[in-house]
C-alpha positions, 0 to 999 in steps of 0.5 A, spaced: 469 456 495 473 452 490 473 455 483 476 454 477 478 461 473 483 464 468 488 468 472 488 474 467 484 479 465 486 482 458 483 487 454 476 487 457 476 479 457 479 473 462 485 469 459 487 463 460 495 462 459 499 456 457 503 457 464 504 453 470 498 451 474 497 455 480 492 453 486 490 459 490 490 456 498 486 458 504 491 459 509 486 458 515 484 451 512 489 449 507 484 448 503 484 450 495 480 456 493 482 457 486 486 454 481 488 458 475 494 458 470 499 463 471 501 469 466 508 468 463 513 473 460 510 473 453 503 475 456 506 481 459 507 484 452 500 482 450 497 486 456 502 492 455 500 492 447 492 493 450 493 498 455 498 502 449 492 501 444 487 503 449 491 509 452 489 515 447 482 515 447 482 514 455 487 519 456 483 523 451 476 523 455 474 528 459 474 528 466 467 528 466 467 522 462 472 518 466 469 520 472 462 517 470 465 510 469 469 511 476 462 512 480 459 506 476 465 502 478 464 505 486 456 503 485 458 495 482 463 494 487 459 496 493 453 492 490 458 486 490 461 487 497 459 480 500 462 477 494 468 481 495 469 480 503 468 472 502 474 472 496 478 477 501 477 472 507 478 466 503 485 468 500 488 471 505 485 468 512 483 475 515 478 475 520 471 477 516 470 483 521 476 487 518 474 485 510 467 487 512 468 493 515 475 496 513 478 493 507 471 493 502 468 499 505 474 503 505 476 500 498 469 502 495 470 509 498 477 510 495 474 508 488 468 514 489 473 519 492 478 518 485 471 519 481 470 525 484 478 527 483 477 525 476 474 532 475 479 536 479 486 536 476 488 543 477 493 547 474 497 554 475 493 559 471 495 561 464 498 568 464 504 572 461 510 571 465 515 573 460 512 579 457 511 577 450 508 570 451 502 567 454 504 560 458 499 555 461 500 548 464 497 542 462 496 536 466 497 529 462 496 522 463 503 519 464 501 513 460 501 506 461 503 504 468 505 498 470 503 496 478 505 490 482 501 489 488 502 485 495 498 480 498 496 483 505 491 488 502 489 485 496 483 489 494 486 495 497 492 496 494 489 495 487 484 500 488 490 505 491 494 504 485 489 503 479 484 508 481 489 514 481 491 512 475 485 511 471 483 518 474 489 521 471 487 518 464 493 513 464 491 505 463 494 500 467 497 493 467 497 490 475 500 484 477 497 482 484 501 477 488 499 470 485 497 467 492 492 473 492 489 475 485 481 474 486 479 481 489 483 484 483 480 480 478 473 481 481 475 489 481 478 488 473 471 485 471 466 490 474 470 496 471 469 493 464 461 492 467 462 499 469 464 501 462 471 502 462 474 501 455 477 494 454 485 495 454 484 500 460 485 495 465 489 489 465 491 483 470 496 478 470 497 473 475 504 470 475 511 470 479 514 476 481 520 473 479 518 472 472 512 476 470 514 482 475 521 483 473 518 483 465 513 488 467 517 493 471 523 492 465 518 493 459 520 498 454 514 500 453 511 502 459 511 509 462 511 508 469 512 503 474 509 502 482 509 497 487 507 496 494 511 491 498 517 489 501 523 494 501 528 488 498 523 487 492 521 494 492 529 496 490 529 490 485 523 493 481 526 500 481 532 497 479 529 494 473 525 500 472 531 504 471 534 501 465 529 505 461 528 510 466 522 509 468 518 513 473 517 510 479 513 510 486 515 505 491 510 504 498 515 499 502 517 496 508 515 500 515 517 499 523 513 504 526 514 506 533 509 507 538 511 513 543 508 513 550 509 519 554 509 519 561 502 524 561 499 519 556 492 516 558 495 508 559 488 505 558 488 508 551 494 507 549 494 500 552 488 498 547 491 503 541 497 498 542 493 492 541 489 495 535 495 497 532 500 491 533 494 486 531 491 489 525 491 484 519 495 479 523 500 484 524 501 484 516 501 491 516 507 495 513 504 501 519 502 496 524 505 498 531 511 494 532 516 498 536 513 501 543 517 506 546 514 507 553 516 512 558 520 509 564 514 511 570 509 507 565 513 501 562 511 495 567 503 498 567 504 498 559 507 491 558 502 488 563 496 491 561 498 490 553 499 482 555 493 481 559 489 484 553 494 479 548 492 473 552 485 475 551 485 475 543 481 470 540 485 466 534 481 462 530 476 461 524 476 467 520 469 467 517 466 467 524 465 474 526 468 473 533 474 472 531 479 477 532 486 474 529 486 470 523 492 466 520 499 468 517 499 468 510 503 462 509 506 456 513 513 459 511 511 466 513 509 463 520 516 460 520 520 466 519 515 470 524 517 464 529 524 464 527 525 471 529 521 470 536 525 464 538 531 468 536 529 474 541 531 472 548 538 470 545 538 478 544 536 480 551 528 480 549 523 477 554 517 474 551 511 476 556 506 472 552 505 469 546 511 466 542 507 459 539 503 456 534 496 453 536 495 446 534 491 444 528 490 446 521 492 453 518 498 457 519 496 461 526 500 464 531 499 467 538 500 474 539 506 476 542 509 481 546 517 482 547 519 487 552 526 489 554 529 488 547 535 491 545 536 497 540 541 492 536 536 486 536 533 483 530 526 483 533 527 491 534 530 493 527 528 488 522 520 487 519 517 482 522 510 482 519 506 478 524 502 479 530 508 481 534 510 487 539 516 489 541 517 494 547 523 498 550 523 504 555 526 511 554 528 516 559 526 523 556 523 526 551 529 527 546 531 519 548 523 518 546 525 521 539 531 519 538 529 511 538 523 513 534 528 516 528 533 510 529 531 506 523 531 506 516 524 506 516 519 512 515 512 510 514 508 511 519 508 512 527 504 515 533 505 519 539 501 518 545 500 524 550 496 529 553 500 535 552 499 539 545 506 541 545 509 534 546 504 532 540 507 538 535 514 536 537 513 528 536 509 530 529 514 535 527 521 531 529 519 524 528 521 522 520 515 518 518 510 520 512 504 519 517 504 521 525 498 519 529 497 523 535 493 518 541 491 513 535 495 509 531 492 506 524 486 510 521 486 512 514 482 516 510 481 517 502 482 524 502 489 524 506 495 521 503 499 515 504 507 514 503 513 514 507 521 516 507 527 513 507 526 505 506 519 506 506 519 508 499 516 515 496 511 518 493 503 517 495 497 513 495 490 515 496 488 523 496 488 528 491 496 528 492 496 521 489 494 523 482 500 528 481 504 521 481 500 519 474 500 526 471 506 529 467 506 536 467 507 540 461 508 548 459 505 551 453 508 558 451 505 561 445 508 568 442 503 573 443 507 579 438 507 576 432 514 579 431 518 575 426 525 578 429 525 576 436 529 580 441 532 574 444 535 572 437 541 576 437 544 572 443 544 566 437 546 570 431 548 577 428 543 580 423 547 582 417 
């Protein structure tokens, strides 16, 4: 699947820039998927100017008008599903089953959700709260939104960031990761076909160090949103702070997977495998820290190790493949390095810990037991197919270990006891806590974290709040020239 294409979409059309040539590589084969010229900082000005010019009409459109365009986009994306799957698999190496059954249909559903949500921008009822004025609340588009998205879920992350902004009446300039821009560019083209006015949705494919920084720190954007690592997110926030831009960040995670002694062990084992290996573990909500009751610990480790050993690693276009490659050889080296250092910190590699022979940046599913609480693999985000395991002594210790992290994006608790489940959901500090499952998301519910995992929400009606400015309108209803409160400022003489 080799194509030459413009890597940018500005003012409703593809744009070829004068930037350096860039090659999109298939991480499963090392083959070229696409070649394009990267955007430069000067292109940021053009894209933002386009978004600014388009903002007035789009934000002034009725909710019904915006909803109709987004509904048409959902229909076109559904019709283009096969092409989106092919692009997503080629640029990321994710297994075709995941792209076909999760990424693409989930994205279409999210677009469809925001088509409906565009017509439900609720506000406080008008009323007289001071006695001589009527007050009402207006919800208005924040303005031009600059957004930067990661490489692990290119289509989904674009949808999560762009669609609530569009539903709220904002215009957008998005920078996808330069190594995975294809589905974002296709989404922009489909949006134009759906009737989205030119300039409302712009795409810049460029390196984060220049285009991302220029975008986040641009004086003429009103909001900056970002999904990616915590370290980069903090740099984005620092750039945005120069102009006081509103920010929304969805950052890293180190999700605890707590297995109490009354849990269904088979369900917990299956859930741990699925939760740890989704998208080759390149998921900020992936199950990465299994915290298991001492009585179940040995059986849990043995069970997960047995299933890990049966995982099919290979060609992501083969429907029988379970695990694709890591995104790049450099990222695989980073994951492998963390695993190789684990025994020196007390960890025991139960299975995996090796890269198979052949092309592509593949890595075997890896289970590391008996890790110490201070070890690198327990505390730092690995972002690969690696699950670490520790035992706990009692419920207090389980909750303590779950919360012993700077991250707070997602977690799960496995138990048959309703009181334990309620305690875990209440006391584990994370933006999402699953009970007897790990990973499922739905468009109607919010996604976002605490602490080093960022702030603000993606998906759901809650995410619309990120892109709306609340305005209080207060109107005098008395017609009185001399207001009673004036005497606090000047005396009548």
